[in-house]
C-alpha positions as CSV (number, residue, x, y, z in Angstrom):
1,M,-212.5,-78.4,50.6
2,K,-213.0,-81.7,52.5
3,N,-216.7,-81.3,52.3
4,R,-216.5,-80.9,48.5
5,I,-214.4,-84.0,48.2
6,S,-216.7,-86.0,50.4
7,L,-219.7,-84.8,48.5
8,F,-218.1,-85.7,45.2
9,L,-217.2,-89.2,46.4
10,M,-220.7,-89.7,47.8
11,L,-222.3,-88.6,44.5
12,M,-220.1,-91.0,42.6
13,L,-221.1,-93.8,44.9
14,V,-224.8,-92.9,44.6
15,A,-224.6,-92.6,40.8
16,G,-223.2,-96.1,40.7
17,V,-219.8,-95.2,39.3
18,S,-217.3,-97.9,40.2
19,Q,-213.7,-97.0,41.2
20,A,-212.6,-98.6,37.9
21,D,-214.4,-95.8,36.0
22,L,-212.6,-93.1,38.0
23,K,-209.0,-92.1,37.8
24,I,-208.0,-90.9,41.2
25,G,-204.6,-89.7,42.3
26,F,-202.8,-88.3,45.4
27,V,-200.2,-85.5,45.6
28,N,-198.1,-85.0,48.7
29,V,-197.7,-81.2,48.4
30,A,-195.3,-81.0,51.4
31,K,-192.9,-83.3,49.6
32,V,-193.2,-81.4,46.4
33,L,-192.5,-78.1,48.2
34,E,-189.5,-79.7,49.9
35,K,-187.9,-80.9,46.6
36,A,-189.0,-78.2,44.2
37,P,-186.1,-76.6,42.4
38,Q,-187.9,-73.3,42.7
39,A,-187.8,-73.6,46.6
40,A,-184.0,-73.7,46.5
41,K,-183.9,-70.7,44.2
42,A,-186.3,-68.8,46.5
43,K,-184.2,-69.6,49.5
44,S,-181.1,-68.4,47.8
45,R,-182.9,-65.2,46.8
46,L,-184.0,-64.6,50.4
47,E,-180.5,-65.2,51.7
48,T,-179.0,-62.8,49.2
49,E,-181.6,-60.2,49.9
50,F,-181.4,-60.3,53.7
51,K,-177.7,-61.2,54.3
52,P,-176.5,-57.5,54.5
53,R,-179.2,-56.7,57.1
54,D,-178.4,-59.8,59.1
55,T,-174.7,-58.9,59.1
56,A,-175.6,-55.4,60.3
57,L,-177.7,-56.9,63.1
58,V,-174.8,-59.1,64.2
59,S,-172.4,-56.2,64.1
60,Q,-174.8,-54.1,66.3
61,Q,-175.0,-56.9,68.9
62,K,-171.2,-57.1,69.0
63,E,-170.9,-53.4,69.5
64,I,-173.5,-53.5,72.3
65,K,-171.6,-56.4,73.9
66,S,-168.3,-54.5,73.6
67,L,-169.9,-51.4,75.3
68,E,-171.3,-53.6,78.1
69,D,-167.9,-55.2,78.7
70,R,-166.3,-51.8,78.8
71,L,-168.9,-50.6,81.3
72,S,-168.5,-53.6,83.6
73,R,-164.7,-53.4,83.3
74,D,-164.2,-49.7,83.7
75,A,-167.2,-48.5,85.7
76,A,-165.2,-48.1,88.9
77,V,-162.6,-45.8,87.3
78,M,-165.0,-43.8,85.1
79,G,-166.4,-40.4,86.1
80,E,-170.1,-40.3,86.9
81,E,-171.0,-38.3,83.8
82,E,-169.0,-40.7,81.5
83,R,-170.6,-43.7,83.1
84,R,-174.1,-42.3,82.7
85,R,-173.4,-41.4,79.1
86,L,-172.1,-44.9,78.4
87,E,-175.2,-46.5,80.1
88,K,-177.5,-44.3,78.1
89,D,-175.6,-45.1,74.9
90,I,-176.0,-48.9,75.6
91,V,-179.8,-48.5,76.3
92,D,-180.3,-46.5,73.1
93,K,-178.3,-49.0,71.0
94,K,-180.2,-52.0,72.5
95,R,-183.5,-50.2,71.7
96,D,-182.3,-49.6,68.1
97,A,-181.1,-53.1,67.8
98,M,-184.5,-54.5,69.0
99,R,-186.3,-52.3,66.6
100,A,-184.1,-53.3,63.7
101,Q,-184.4,-57.0,64.6
102,Q,-188.2,-56.8,64.7
103,E,-188.3,-55.0,61.3
104,F,-185.9,-57.6,59.9
105,S,-188.1,-60.4,61.1
106,E,-191.3,-58.8,59.7
107,D,-189.7,-58.0,56.4
108,F,-188.2,-61.5,56.1
109,N,-191.5,-63.2,56.9
110,M,-193.3,-61.1,54.4
111,R,-190.9,-61.9,51.6
112,R,-190.8,-65.6,52.6
113,N,-194.5,-65.7,52.4
114,E,-194.5,-64.0,49.0
115,E,-192.0,-66.6,47.7
116,L,-194.0,-69.4,49.2
117,G,-197.2,-68.1,47.7
118,N,-195.6,-68.0,44.2
119,L,-194.2,-71.5,44.6
120,Q,-197.7,-72.8,45.7
121,K,-199.2,-71.2,42.6
122,R,-196.7,-73.0,40.5
123,I,-197.4,-76.3,42.2
124,V,-201.1,-75.9,41.6
125,E,-200.4,-75.2,37.9
126,A,-198.3,-78.3,37.7
127,V,-200.9,-80.4,39.4
128,R,-203.6,-79.1,37.1
129,A,-201.5,-79.6,34.0
130,L,-200.7,-83.2,35.1
131,A,-204.4,-83.9,35.8
132,K,-205.4,-82.7,32.4
133,E,-202.5,-84.5,30.5
134,E,-203.2,-87.8,32.2
135,S,-207.0,-87.5,32.4
136,F,-207.4,-87.7,36.1
137,D,-211.0,-87.3,37.5
138,L,-209.8,-86.4,40.9
139,L,-206.4,-85.5,42.5
140,L,-206.3,-85.3,46.3
141,T,-203.8,-83.5,48.4
142,D,-204.1,-82.6,52.1
143,G,-206.3,-84.4,54.5
144,V,-205.7,-87.9,53.1
145,I,-205.0,-90.5,55.7
146,Y,-203.8,-93.2,53.3
147,A,-203.0,-93.3,49.7
148,N,-201.9,-96.4,47.8
149,D,-198.5,-96.0,46.0
150,D,-200.3,-96.8,42.7
151,I,-202.3,-93.5,42.9
152,D,-199.5,-91.4,44.4
153,V,-198.5,-89.0,41.6
154,T,-196.2,-86.8,43.7
155,S,-193.1,-87.6,41.7
156,R,-194.8,-86.9,38.4
157,V,-195.9,-83.5,39.8
158,Q,-192.3,-82.8,40.8
159,Q,-191.2,-83.6,37.3
160,K,-193.9,-81.4,35.8
161,L,-192.8,-78.6,38.2
162,E,-189.2,-78.8,36.9
163,T,-190.5,-77.8,33.5
164,F,-192.1,-74.6,35.0
165,Q,-188.8,-73.1,35.8
């Protein structure tokens, strides 16, 4: 991507096109992502979707802690068989909890990435729509070291994105 932009700018310079003939803008995509109304909705959807599983994981951890407390408190007065059964139960529950936590993390990351991908597509649509409406020759995003406020169109992209809800 950087090579294409560099090539484009170099070709413009070689062709003798002055900056006054070009309409160039800059979009801070990270800022757009942060303030996009769709981002808040996606976060809310994820929280709603994963809240029951998170609650179940917390409950599992509390149960394990309770069994461990019982073992440490009552081990001296328990029979050998009861103590072994309790230790095995704790190990089994820890294994199940670790597996459930790993599945939760994988599922959550996959859904978060889906939501982020959808939002990024919307942002690209908003940037393209703005570029066409305002006749930009070039809109830059990542990899820009400096952009004058006069060419920063981030707020206009955010406004355009609000219409895509």
